C-alpha positions as semicolon CSV with decimal commas, in nm:
position;residue;x (nm);y (nm);z (nm)
1;X;0,949;1,785;-1,234
2;X;1,078;1,412;-1,308
3;X;0,822;1,190;-1,062
4;X;0,657;1,162;-0,738
5;X;0,940;1,032;-0,507
6;X;0,709;0,898;-0,196
7;X;0,384;0,886;-0,072
8;X;0,349;0,900;0,310
9;X;0,119;0,655;0,506
10;X;0,074;0,675;0,873
11;X;0,091;0,357;1,024
12;X;0,073;0,244;1,402
13;X;0,390;0,031;1,444
14;X;0,712;0,016;1,177
15;X;0,779;-0,344;1,206
16;X;0,422;-0,457;1,166
17;X;0,383;-0,264;0,862
18;X;0,694;-0,376;0,696
19;X;0,570;-0,753;0,752
20;X;0,235;-0,639;0,593
21;X;0,364;-0,472;0,270
22;X;0,655;-0,725;0,261
23;X;0,463;-1,061;0,310
24;X;0,105;-0,971;0,225
25;X;0,156;-0,730;-0,093
26;X;0,501;-0,873;-0,185
27;X;0,687;-0,511;-0,180
28;X;1,054;-0,456;-0,107
29;X;1,194;-0,289;0,184
30;X;1,388;-0,028;0,015
31;X;1,534;0,149;0,338
32;X;1,515;0,137;0,686
33;X;1,719;0,396;0,847
34;X;1,700;0,485;1,220
35;X;1,653;0,863;1,268
36;X;1,682;0,830;1,646
37;X;1,402;0,916;1,884
38;X;1,172;0,629;1,785
39;X;1,139;0,749;1,438
40;X;1,274;0,560;1,125
41;X;1,275;0,644;0,734
42;X;1,111;0,317;0,602
43;X;1,069;0,305;0,224
44;X;0,842;0,030;0,077
45;X;0,807;-0,031;-0,292
46;X;0,642;-0,299;-0,517
47;X;0,898;-0,560;-0,656
48;X;1,095;-0,382;-0,952
49;X;0,943;-0,064;-0,898
50;X;1,179;0,223;-0,988
51;X;1,008;0,564;-0,891
52;X;0,744;0,633;-0,632
53;X;0,795;0,459;-0,283
54;X;0,566;0,441;0,014
55;X;0,736;0,620;0,313
56;X;0,553;0,435;0,635
57;X;0,547;0,694;0,894
58;X;0,474;0,600;1,250
59;X;0,202;0,826;1,358
60;X;0,260;1,050;1,673
61;X;0,017;1,262;1,857
62;X;-0,364;1,209;1,864
63;X;-0,440;1,384;1,559
64;X;-0,199;1,148;1,348
65;X;-0,320;0,840;1,542
66;X;-0,705;0,949;1,457
67;X;-0,613;0,936;1,079
68;X;-0,452;0,572;1,063
69;X;-0,652;0,386;0,843
70;X;-0,848;0,669;0,692
71;X;-0,627;0,916;0,541
72;X;-0,851;0,934;0,242
73;X;-1,199;0,952;0,420
74;X;-1,291;0,600;0,341
75;X;-1,223;0,688;-0,039
76;X;-0,985;0,468;-0,212
77;X;-0,629;0,617;-0,130
78;X;-0,393;0,448;-0,327
79;X;-0,387;0,242;-0,663
80;X;-0,166;-0,072;-0,702
81;X;-0,112;-0,170;-1,067
82;X;-0,036;-0,505;-1,173
83;X;0,016;-0,680;-1,514
84;X;-0,164;-1,002;-1,395
85;X;-0,445;-0,908;-1,195
86;X;-0,528;-1,303;-1,119
87;X;-0,201;-1,412;-1,019
88;X;-0,176;-1,129;-0,790
89;X;-0,527;-1,114;-0,651
90;X;-0,499;-1,502;-0,557
91;X;-0,152;-1,451;-0,387
92;X;-0,274;-1,138;-0,184
93;X;-0,598;-1,322;-0,109
94;X;-0,384;-1,648;0,021
95;X;-0,172;-1,380;0,226
96;X;-0,460;-1,288;0,407
97;X;-0,536;-0,945;0,239
98;X;-0,922;-0,864;0,270
99;X;-1,076;-0,768;-0,034
100;X;-1,381;-0,551;-0,007
101;X;-1,532;-0,684;-0,317
102;X;-1,497;-0,937;-0,587
103;X;-1,287;-0,845;-0,886
104;X;-1,492;-0,659;-1,169
105;X;-1,458;-0,577;-1,522
106;X;-1,445;-0,198;-1,615
107;X;-1,380;-0,010;-1,957
108;X;-1,037;0,087;-1,815
109;X;-0,950;-0,277;-1,674
110;X;-0,973;-0,522;-1,403
111;X;-1,030;-0,408;-1,026
112;X;-1,106;-0,486;-0,685
113;X;-1,066;-0,251;-0,389
114;X;-0,871;-0,409;-0,102
115;X;-0,768;-0,260;0,277
116;X;-0,412;-0,237;0,424
117;X;-0,352;-0,359;0,760
118;X;-0,506;-0,054;0,906
119;X;-0,818;-0,037;0,667
120;X;-0,707;0,230;0,396
121;X;-0,860;0,136;0,066
122;X;-0,646;0,030;-0,227
123;X;-0,733;-0,048;-0,572
124;X;-0,571;-0,349;-0,716
125;X;-0,580;-0,269;-1,093
126;X;-0,482;-0,423;-1,417
127;X;-0,547;-0,175;-1,676
128;X;-0,652;-0,298;-2,031
129;X;-0,398;-0,282;-2,299
130;X;-0,426;-0,011;-2,551
């Protein structure tokens, strides 16, 4: 196995989610293909990312709708790595991203938990250089 290709994230609305990931987090829209029947194949990725993508999947049915915003049981779901924490934290804050905490310095690097548009927890993380 070479790498993880995509991770699915349930969303309420494709276009709203695309705007959040593009405008607030600075992701690129990699693909947006109409699959018919109201479904789309929407892949997003951090700018310059070559491997793992975020597949935005519009929830359907009560079970999926109930999981929007809580796919990891209130734990951190995804980890967004950066090479410049201060730059990205400031840009995201200015774009309205809600951080649950102030940045903190840990043995492994600088980190702060933020929420996506539905409340899923993410880490913004700059790992310490070896």
